[in-house]
N, C-alpha and C positions, 0 to 999 in steps of 0.2 A: 836713494833711487828707488821710486815705486813704479813698478811696471804698469800699474793701472793707469798711471799718469801719461804713459807713452802712446802715440797715435795708434801703433799696432796692437796695444793691450798685451804686451809681452815683454819679458826682460831679454837683453842681449844674450845671444847664445855664447857658449864658451868659444866656438870657432870665431865668431865676430870679434870678441874681445882679443882673442889671440892674434887675430889679423892686424889690429890697429895698435896693440901693445905686446908684441911677442917677446921682449926682453925685460919688461918692467911689471912688476906685481900690481894688478889692479884689484881693488875691493869696492864694489858698488853697495853702499851700506843703506839698507832701508829699514834700520832700527830693529825690526822684528824678522827680517829676512834679508838675503843679499846675494850677490853673484861675484864669484872671482874667476880670474884667469889661470891658465896652466902655470904661470911664472909665480902667481901667488901661492898656488898649491904646493909648487916646489919649496918656495921659501919657508912655508909652514909645515913642511914634512907630511903633507897630505897626499896619499897615493891610492891606487886601486885597491890596496890592501887595508886602508884605513876604514875601520868600522865605527860608525856613529850615526845614531838616528837623525841628527839634524843635517847630515850630508846627503843630498838627493842624488839619485841616478837616473839614467836614461830609461825609459819604460821598455824600449825594445832591446837595447844592448845590455843594460845592467851596468854601463860604465858611468864614470863621474861626468856630470854635465855642468859643473861650476855653480849650481844652485845650493844655497844654504839656508837653514832655518837659524833662528837666533840662539838656539842652544848650542850651536857648533861654533859660535864666533870665538869662543874662548881658545879654539885650536889654532886660530890664526896669529901669525906673528906680525904684530904691527908696531909702527914707530911710537915712541913714548910721547904722550900728550905734552904739548908746550905748557909752560907755566907762567902765569903773569902776576905782577904785583896787584895789590888790592886796589891802588890808584888806578892803574891802568884798566883793570876790569870795570871800576866804577865809571871811568870815562866812557868806556864803550857802551855800558848800559845806559848811560844818560844820553848818548847819541840815539840808541834805539828807542828811548822814551820820547825823545823829540819826534821821531817818525810816528810813534803811536799817538802823540798829541795832534799831529796833522789829519788824523782820520777820526778825532773826537774822543779819544780814550782819556780818562781822568784817574783811572785806577785799573790794576790787572791782578789776576791770580798767577803767581809764579807756581807752576805746576808740580814741581817735585824737587826739593831741596833737601840736604841734611841739616841738622840743627846748627852745625858750625857755620854753614853758608849764610846763615842770617846776618852774620858779622858784615857781609858786603852792603847790605841795605842800611845797617846801623852807621857804618862809616859814611856812606852817602848822605845820611840824614845830619850827622855830626858836622860834615863839610858843606852843609847847606846845597847839596846837589840833588837831593830827592824832591823831585816835583810830580811824582806818580804815587797814588796810595797802593799799597801792596798787601794781598792776602797770601801767605805762604803755606803752601801744603807740604808737610814734613814726610819724608821717605821713612819706612820701616827698615832699619838697617840691622835687624838682628833676625837669625833663622827661626822664626816662631813655629814654623811647621814641624820642627823637631823638638819642641819645648813643651814640657808640662805647663798647665795653666798659671801656677804660682810663679815660675820663672818668667813667663810673658808678662804677668803683672808687674814684677820688679823691673822689667827690661822697659816696659811703658812708662812707669814711674820715673826712670832715669832720664827719660826724654824731656822732663821739666813741665812747664806750664803748658796746658792744653788749649784747644781752640779757642779763640777769642781774646787770648792775652795780647797785650800791646796797646797801641794808641791809634789815632786817626790815620797814621801814615804807614805804619808796620804793624801787622797783626798776625798772629799764628793761625794758620788755617786747619785743614783737615788731616788726619793721619792716612797716609795712602800707600797702597801696594800695587804691583802689576798682576792682574788676575790672569790674563791670557796674552797673545800676541797681537796681531794687526790684521785688519780686513784687507790692507794694501799688500799683504805678503803671504796671505794664505794660511796664517797662524792663528787667527781669532777662533775661539772655542765656540763652535756652533751648536744648535739643538740637533740638526741632522748632518750627514756627511756633506763635504764641499762639493762632491759630484765630479763628473768626468770632465766637465768644461774648464774646472780649475787646473787641469794638467797643463793646458796651453799657456797660462799665465804663470802659475806658480810651481809647476812640476809635480803636482799631486797625482800619485798613481794608486794609492791604496783607496779602494771604493768605499771603506768604512771610515776614513779619516775624517775627524771632525774639528781638528786644530788642536791647540796645546793649552790646556788648563794648568796653571801653577800650583793651584792649591784645591783641596776638597772643601766642601761646605763645612765639615766638622772642623778642619784645621782653621779655616777663616773665622768660623764662630768664635773659637778661643781667643783671637786677637781682638775681635770686635767686642767680645765680652770684657776683656781686660781695658780696652779703649773706653768704652762707655762708662765702665765704673769710675774712670778718671775725668770724665766729662769731655772726651774727644768726639768730634764729628768724625765718622770713619767714610772712606771713599776708596775706589779702586779704578784704575785704568782697566777697562772691560769692553772690548769691541764686538764681541759675538754673543748671540743669544743664549747659548749654553752658559756663558760666563755670567750673564744677567741673572739666570736662574740660580747658579751658585750663590752669588752674592745675596739674592733675596731670601733663599733658604737660610743662610747665615744670619741676616738681620732679623728674620722671623724668630729664629731660636733665641737670639739675644732679648728680643722684644718680650718673650715670656717671662722674664724676671726684671727687665729694665725697660721702661717705656722709651723707645728710641726716637719718637716723634720730635720731642723738643731738641734733639741733638741733631736734626736735619741731615741724616746719613744720605749720602748721594751716590749715583753711578755715573762715572765719567765716560763719556762716548755712548756706551750702551748699543747704539745703532739699531738692534733689532729687538723690537718690543712687541709681543703677542698681546692680545686683549686680556688675557690671564695674567701676564707680567705687569701690565699697566694697572690692573686692579690691585694686584698684590702691593705694587709700589705705593699707590695711593693710600692703602690702609696702613702703612708703615710710615707715611710722610716723607718719602724718598724724593729727594730733588733730582731731576734728570738733567745732567750737565752735558749739553749737546754742542756739536760743532758743525753748523750748517754748511760750512765750506767743504766738508767731506762729502755731502750730498752733491754739491755743485760739481766737485772734481770727480767723484768715484761712483755715482749711481749708475752710469752707463755700463761700466765694467761689472758691477754687481748685478745688474739686470741681464747682462750676457751670461754670467755664471749660473745665477740662481733661478731666472725665469720670473715672470710677471706675478705669480702667486706669492712665492716667498718674499718679493719685494714690497709686498703690501705692509710688511712690518718694518721696513727700513726707514729710520728716522720719521716716524708717524707723529708729526707735530700736533695735528689737529686732534687726534685720538688722545694723546697725552693731555692736552690742555681741557678737552671737553671732560675728561675723567677728574680733573681738578689737581693735576700734578703741576708743581711749580717747574717750568722749564727754564733753565739758565743756559746762556750762550757765550760761546768762546771760539777762539781759532786754533788752539793747539799749535801756535806758531812756533817754528824751530829754526828753518833753514831759509837764508836769503832774506833780503831787507824790504823788497817792494811790498806794498799793502795787497797787491792783486796777483803779483808774479811769484811771491814766496812759494815754497813747497806746500805749506798750508797757509793759504791767503789769510791776512788778518784784517782785511777791511770789513767793518761791521755792516757797512751798506751792501757790498757784494752778498754777504751771508744772508742779510734780511731779505734782499731780492729774491734769493734762492727759496727762502722760507715761504714768501708770499706767492711766487710763481710757480714752484717746484721744477724750475728748469735747470738743466746741467750745462757745463761748459760746452758740450757738443749740440746744444740746442734742443735737446729731448726733454719732453714733459713727462715726468714719471710719477704716477699715482697722485694725479691733481687733487683729489678729494682730501689729501693730508695737507693742503695748503692752509696758511693761517692769514689773518688780517694784518695790516700795517700796524695797528695799534698793539695787537699781541705780540708782533715781532719786536717792536721797540721796547716793550716791557721785558721781553728776554734778555735784552742787553742793558737794562737800567735797573728797575726796581726788583725784578726777579734775581738778578746776580746780587744786588744788595741784601736780599732775604737769604740767598744761599750762605752769605758770609756773615749773617747775624748783624747786618748794618742797615737794615731797611728804616730804622729811626733816625738815622743821621745823613743817608745819602740814597740815590737811586730815583729821587723825584725833586722837583723844585718847589719846596715849601718853606715857609718861615721857620727859623730854627734849625734847618738842615745846613750841611756844609755847602759853600758857594762853588760847586763843581757843576760846570754846564758847558754846553757848547751852542754856538750860533751857526745855523746852516745857510747856505746860498739858495737853498730850494726848501719847498714845503713838503717834508717827508710824507705826510698824510694825504697830499692832494696832487702831487706832481705825477707826470705821466708814469705809468708803472716802470717801463724800462729806463727811466731816469733815476730810479731808486739806487741802482748799482754804482752810478757815477756821481752821486751827491759829493759836493765839495764842503769841507768845514771852513767857515770863515774865521772863527775864533774858538779857542779852547780855554777855559778858565778853570783853575784848580785852587780852591781855598781863596776865592776872590782875586787871584792874580792871574793875569793874562800870560799863559805859557806857550801859546801859539797863535798867530795872527796872519792870515793870507795876505 
């Protein structure tokens, strides 16, 4: 549940949740923040006496208001997660891939998996179920911020073969961490305080609050150093400008001893890029891994919170591209199945329309000078994504000698009416020369 996605631009209050579910525990989970009702507090042993920085309180009364940051999620008593056989997981993923084919995807990046989770994709390949090419980002599953460099090096070595290992179907991606929280929950780590308007949506009452940074630049530098030494592409979920600066600080420190440009380090989300950050990223060859549907869904809320001046740095695609940065694009799809109605819509056509028009879900045009051309937008979803995964020589464009992955559209993307872009239909999707979807 993301409060920025609701019409009122706020989360349900504790009183509202209690009124509709007085006896049943409710937890509205927004990944990096959430809301619980009184019954959930009781079940979890949370009371007015509970002290935790992730438990928010009413600004006026100081009482619990039901709002949580992700750092307090571990206090909640939740049902055990259901377990499924590898066969059932494969069948479910295969159905999701069928839906992805309907909008034209021939390959995806699996955002964050442990090394052992790769077995699912290998199972699908062995059973001839895999009809989507997969680049798999690997989670850092050891507490590197508390380790000396030599121990980090050993832990990275234990992860096995680095970025690029695999074949045309399954390939190891970047080594990834979560740098901060999220813009949708008021936990992204910003350059400046969130400000008083964030109180209405996220319950922020501290005027100096900038969000949550998981690591310092020095801590992240040691991980990046160990990763670069083994040939890993490094990346991080990073939604606030302060987090972007921490990442770039770390990348610059590693670059003093190892040229990181061939490793194509990246920033996932980023969202807030100042001109200085853009220049620093360009000098390091950093890929900007962006999610345009976030602009479509959330720019109105961010404009309300931050104002027009700070919004000039929000998803600045024109400035990034003009500086020579490779912008790759994706969806961060997680919840629900529809290409446009999912929590994070995965329709590339909706996303590209937002990049070209700078229009939001509410019809607002925000910082129109950061719009890009249709050709630039389609490159973000094709050859730029292939570059990000070191596969630009085998896919990302239709050329002799490359993989026969392509789509046939019912409209001319480059010349159709502008508002038609978001509703373009795919007539056929082809992966490896095989038709995997036909309308």
